[in-house]
Z-matrix of the N, CA and C atoms (Angstrom, degrees):
N
C 1 1.452
C 2 1.505 1 108.24
N 3 1.322 2 115.78 1 138.55
C 4 1.442 3 123.47 2 179.97
C 5 1.493 4 109.59 3 -101.59
N 6 1.328 5 116.34 4 131.24
C 7 1.467 6 120.35 5 -177.77
C 8 1.534 7 111.05 6 -80.74
N 9 1.307 8 114.15 7 145.23
C 10 1.469 9 120.93 8 173.68
C 11 1.510 10 107.59 9 -87.05
N 12 1.310 11 117.64 10 118.43
C 13 1.447 12 122.32 11 -178.92
C 14 1.516 13 109.62 12 -93.86
N 15 1.348 14 117.93 13 144.13
C 16 1.455 15 119.86 14 178.36
C 17 1.532 16 110.74 15 -65.57
N 18 1.311 17 117.05 16 155.19
C 19 1.464 18 123.27 17 179.22
C 20 1.517 19 107.73 18 -135.25
N 21 1.344 20 114.69 19 157.58
C 22 1.450 21 119.72 20 173.88
C 23 1.512 22 109.16 21 -61.00
N 24 1.333 23 118.46 22 134.16
C 25 1.468 24 121.13 23 -177.83
C 26 1.539 25 111.18 24 -60.28
N 27 1.297 26 114.53 25 133.96
C 28 1.464 27 121.95 26 171.98
C 29 1.537 28 107.28 27 -142.26
N 30 1.348 29 114.07 28 155.74
C 31 1.444 30 119.02 29 176.96
C 32 1.528 31 108.16 30 -133.47
N 33 1.319 32 115.86 31 140.86
C 34 1.443 33 120.94 32 172.29
C 35 1.518 34 108.27 33 -129.73
N 36 1.312 35 115.16 34 156.50
C 37 1.453 36 120.35 35 176.31
C 38 1.530 37 107.21 36 -120.37
N 39 1.298 38 117.28 37 124.10
C 40 1.466 39 123.34 38 -177.34
C 41 1.526 40 109.87 39 -107.28
N 42 1.325 41 116.49 40 119.74
C 43 1.468 42 119.08 41 -179.62
C 44 1.527 43 107.19 42 -83.14
N 45 1.330 44 114.53 43 131.47
C 46 1.478 45 119.76 44 179.96
C 47 1.537 46 108.25 45 -115.23
N 48 1.291 47 114.52 46 164.74
C 49 1.467 48 119.74 47 179.30
C 50 1.511 49 112.74 48 -77.34
N 51 1.323 50 117.35 49 -19.04
C 52 1.491 51 119.33 50 -173.63
C 53 1.535 52 113.11 51 -123.70
N 54 1.306 53 118.20 52 -33.00
C 55 1.446 54 121.59 53 -172.59
C 56 1.524 55 113.02 54 -102.52
N 57 1.316 56 117.06 55 6.43
C 58 1.485 57 118.97 56 -177.36
C 59 1.501 58 110.00 57 77.15
N 60 1.328 59 115.43 58 -135.99
C 61 1.484 60 119.97 59 -179.23
C 62 1.550 61 107.44 60 -102.58
N 63 1.342 62 115.61 61 127.48
C 64 1.451 63 121.76 62 -178.77
C 65 1.567 64 107.47 63 -111.06
N 66 1.335 65 118.10 64 121.26
C 67 1.428 66 120.60 65 -179.33
C 68 1.543 67 111.12 66 -83.45
N 69 1.329 68 117.13 67 142.72
C 70 1.441 69 122.35 68 175.07
C 71 1.520 70 108.63 69 -128.30
N 72 1.319 71 117.84 70 144.45
C 73 1.444 72 122.74 71 175.22
C 74 1.525 73 110.33 72 -117.58
N 75 1.299 74 116.31 73 139.07
C 76 1.473 75 120.51 74 178.59
C 77 1.516 76 106.79 75 -72.14
N 78 1.336 77 113.95 76 122.61
C 79 1.478 78 121.55 77 -175.70
C 80 1.549 79 111.03 78 -96.40
N 81 1.341 80 117.69 79 -34.35
C 82 1.412 81 122.32 80 -178.11
C 83 1.498 82 112.38 81 174.07
N 84 1.325 83 117.11 82 -171.97
C 85 1.462 84 123.79 83 179.68
C 86 1.507 85 107.85 84 -131.62
N 87 1.325 86 116.47 85 138.46
C 88 1.447 87 121.63 86 176.58
C 89 1.494 88 109.70 87 -121.10
N 90 1.312 89 117.44 88 138.59
C 91 1.472 90 122.06 89 178.22
C 92 1.533 91 107.52 90 -100.03
N 93 1.317 92 115.78 91 115.17
C 94 1.449 93 122.26 92 -178.74
C 95 1.531 94 108.42 93 -96.88
N 96 1.343 95 117.71 94 113.78
C 97 1.462 96 119.41 95 179.96
C 98 1.501 97 114.69 96 -52.15
N 99 1.294 98 116.50 97 130.64
C 100 1.461 99 121.04 98 178.84
C 101 1.516 100 114.41 99 80.53
N 102 1.305 101 118.05 100 -4.09
C 103 1.462 102 122.16 101 -176.66
C 104 1.515 103 109.91 102 -121.29
N 105 1.271 104 117.51 103 -53.48
C 106 1.486 105 122.38 104 -177.18
C 107 1.535 106 110.56 105 133.66
N 108 1.306 107 114.48 106 -164.84
C 109 1.448 108 118.38 107 179.07
C 110 1.548 109 110.98 108 -95.74
N 111 1.302 110 113.18 109 149.48
C 112 1.478 111 121.20 110 178.62
C 113 1.543 112 108.61 111 -132.31
N 114 1.302 113 115.49 112 136.09
C 115 1.473 114 120.79 113 172.01
C 116 1.505 115 108.22 114 -73.21
N 117 1.329 116 116.66 115 145.83
C 118 1.454 117 122.72 116 176.46
C 119 1.522 118 106.74 117 -115.78
N 120 1.320 119 115.18 118 112.82
C 121 1.477 120 122.04 119 -178.89
C 122 1.533 121 108.11 120 -104.73
N 123 1.314 122 115.32 121 151.22
C 124 1.453 123 120.29 122 177.27
C 125 1.511 124 111.10 123 -132.38
N 126 1.325 125 117.16 124 136.38
C 127 1.473 126 120.01 125 176.16
C 128 1.517 127 112.49 126 -88.84
N 129 1.337 128 117.07 127 -16.24
C 130 1.462 129 118.70 128 -174.66
C 131 1.502 130 111.98 129 -137.42
N 132 1.345 131 118.32 130 -131.95
C 133 1.452 132 121.38 131 -177.41
C 134 1.530 133 111.42 132 -72.07
N 135 1.312 134 115.39 133 162.87
C 136 1.462 135 121.32 134 -178.67
C 137 1.508 136 111.05 135 -66.55
N 138 1.356 137 118.36 136 133.38
C 139 1.445 138 119.98 137 179.24
C 140 1.536 139 110.61 138 -72.98
N 141 1.332 140 116.59 139 146.11
C 142 1.447 141 120.26 140 176.55
C 143 1.531 142 111.20 141 -84.65
N 144 1.340 143 115.71 142 -26.51
C 145 1.440 144 120.56 143 176.17
C 146 1.518 145 108.06 144 -148.12
N 147 1.292 146 116.14 145 164.41
C 148 1.446 147 121.24 146 -175.80
C 149 1.528 148 110.08 147 -140.48
N 150 1.329 149 114.14 148 128.92
C 151 1.489 150 120.32 149 177.08
C 152 1.496 151 106.99 150 -114.82
N 153 1.333 152 117.15 151 122.20
C 154 1.453 153 121.27 152 173.16
C 155 1.528 154 107.30 153 -101.26
N 156 1.344 155 116.26 154 104.24
C 157 1.436 156 121.69 155 -178.75
C 158 1.530 157 108.02 156 -123.34
N 159 1.311 158 116.64 157 100.54
C 160 1.455 159 121.42 158 -176.40
C 161 1.549 160 111.06 159 -70.96
N 162 1.325 161 118.22 160 -6.77
C 163 1.489 162 119.10 161 173.12
C 164 1.518 163 110.93 162 -69.25
N 165 1.323 164 117.40 163 -13.75
C 166 1.456 165 120.93 164 177.65
C 167 1.560 166 109.82 165 -97.46
N 168 1.304 167 117.30 166 8.85
C 169 1.446 168 119.25 167 176.52
C 170 1.511 169 109.46 168 -66.58
N 171 1.332 170 115.79 169 142.29
C 172 1.447 171 118.13 170 -178.08
C 173 1.516 172 108.71 171 -149.69
N 174 1.282 173 117.13 172 163.08
C 175 1.467 174 122.87 173 171.35
C 176 1.507 175 109.29 174 -89.31
N 177 1.329 176 117.75 175 128.19
C 178 1.436 177 119.29 176 178.31
C 179 1.535 178 111.37 177 -66.62
N 180 1.326 179 117.30 178 169.37
C 181 1.459 180 121.56 179 -175.09
C 182 1.508 181 112.60 180 -54.15
N 183 1.323 182 118.33 181 -33.76
C 184 1.448 183 122.45 182 -175.45
C 185 1.552 184 111.92 183 -65.41
N 186 1.315 185 117.73 184 -19.21
C 187 1.470 186 120.45 185 178.54
C 188 1.520 187 110.89 186 -72.77
N 189 1.313 188 117.08 187 -19.47
C 190 1.462 189 120.30 188 -176.56
C 191 1.530 190 113.23 189 -104.21
N 192 1.334 191 117.24 190 -19.74
C 193 1.460 192 118.41 191 -176.01
C 194 1.532 193 108.65 192 -149.22
N 195 1.304 194 118.27 193 122.60
C 196 1.498 195 120.40 194 -179.55
C 197 1.493 196 113.98 195 -64.24
N 198 1.320 197 119.81 196 -8.84
C 199 1.457 198 122.57 197 178.50
C 200 1.532 199 111.09 198 -72.09
N 201 1.365 200 118.02 199 -20.64
C 202 1.461 201 122.87 200 179.53
C 203 1.505 202 108.90 201 -92.07
N 204 1.328 203 116.16 202 144.53
C 205 1.481 204 121.24 203 176.11
C 206 1.524 205 109.99 204 -105.35
N 207 1.284 206 116.09 205 138.11
C 208 1.485 207 120.80 206 178.07
C 209 1.532 208 109.43 207 -122.84
N 210 1.316 209 116.22 208 136.87
C 211 1.479 210 117.95 209 172.03
C 212 1.519 211 109.86 210 -71.77
N 213 1.318 212 117.46 211 144.82
C 214 1.441 213 121.07 212 178.31
C 215 1.530 214 108.87 213 -73.69
N 216 1.335 215 116.55 214 144.61
C 217 1.463 216 121.27 215 177.56
C 218 1.528 217 109.28 216 -66.31
N 219 1.319 218 113.73 217 140.59
C 220 1.462 219 120.34 218 175.58
C 221 1.509 220 108.55 219 -64.16
N 222 1.379 221 117.70 220 153.46
C 223 1.483 222 119.17 221 -177.28
C 224 1.533 223 113.21 222 -56.56
N 225 1.327 224 117.96 223 -30.23
C 226 1.462 225 120.88 224 178.53
C 227 1.514 226 114.31 225 -76.40
N 228 1.318 227 117.08 226 0.24
C 229 1.448 228 121.36 227 -179.53
C 230 1.507 229 112.84 228 -121.75
N 231 1.325 230 116.16 229 28.17
C 232 1.460 231 122.20 230 172.28
C 233 1.519 232 107.06 231 -125.49
N 234 1.321 233 115.78 232 148.44
C 235 1.474 234 121.27 233 178.85
C 236 1.503 235 110.02 234 -134.02
N 237 1.335 236 116.11 235 154.32
C 238 1.468 237 120.48 236 178.22
C 239 1.522 238 112.20 237 -85.81
N 240 1.332 239 116.33 238 -18.14
C 241 1.465 240 120.87 239 -175.64
C 242 1.551 241 110.18 240 -77.14
N 243 1.322 242 114.33 241 147.30
C 244 1.464 243 120.40 242 174.67
C 245 1.515 244 106.84 243 -81.95
N 246 1.367 245 116.22 244 133.63
C 247 1.429 246 120.61 245 178.76
C 248 1.534 247 107.32 246 -120.45
N 249 1.318 248 117.68 247 96.09
C 250 1.466 249 122.88 248 -172.38
C 251 1.529 250 114.46 249 -79.41
N 252 1.364 251 115.54 250 57.49
C 253 1.462 252 121.59 251 178.06
C 254 1.502 253 108.68 252 -138.28
N 255 1.316 254 117.96 253 176.80
C 256 1.456 255 121.65 254 178.05
C 257 1.515 256 110.65 255 82.98
N 258 1.320 257 115.22 256 -161.07
C 259 1.462 258 121.22 257 -177.86
C 260 1.557 259 111.57 258 -72.16
N 261 1.306 260 116.09 259 147.43
C 262 1.453 261 121.63 260 171.54
C 263 1.491 262 108.44 261 -92.47
N 264 1.320 263 116.50 262 133.77
C 265 1.446 264 121.71 263 -176.67
C 266 1.506 265 109.47 264 -145.52
N 267 1.338 266 116.49 265 127.90
C 268 1.453 267 119.91 266 -173.62
C 269 1.539 268 112.01 267 -85.06
N 270 1.314 269 117.86 268 -14.61
C 271 1.470 270 121.55 269 -179.09
C 272 1.509 271 112.62 270 94.71
N 273 1.347 272 119.58 271 -4.26
C 274 1.446 273 123.11 272 177.16
C 275 1.497 274 110.01 273 -89.81
N 276 1.322 275 116.97 274 144.37
C 277 1.481 276 122.08 275 176.49
C 278 1.530 277 109.39 276 -82.13
């Protein structure tokens, strides 16, 4: 089990196509062995537990159609390691 470490509070606002602006607060940082650290953001109440399952990784709608807009991942939510799980996607529209 990987512990969730506290982080300095930060807030971001993500503009969506349907819900307007959705605020997120940085809840903590988790160190994933063999991958690196990831920021944990929350849109609502504090989670009592956290499951990091990269099998649920997916490409957002904007990966399939340039008509959709996607916010860029925050620097704390990108990793250099390859994670061979989730959806397969060739990069072609």
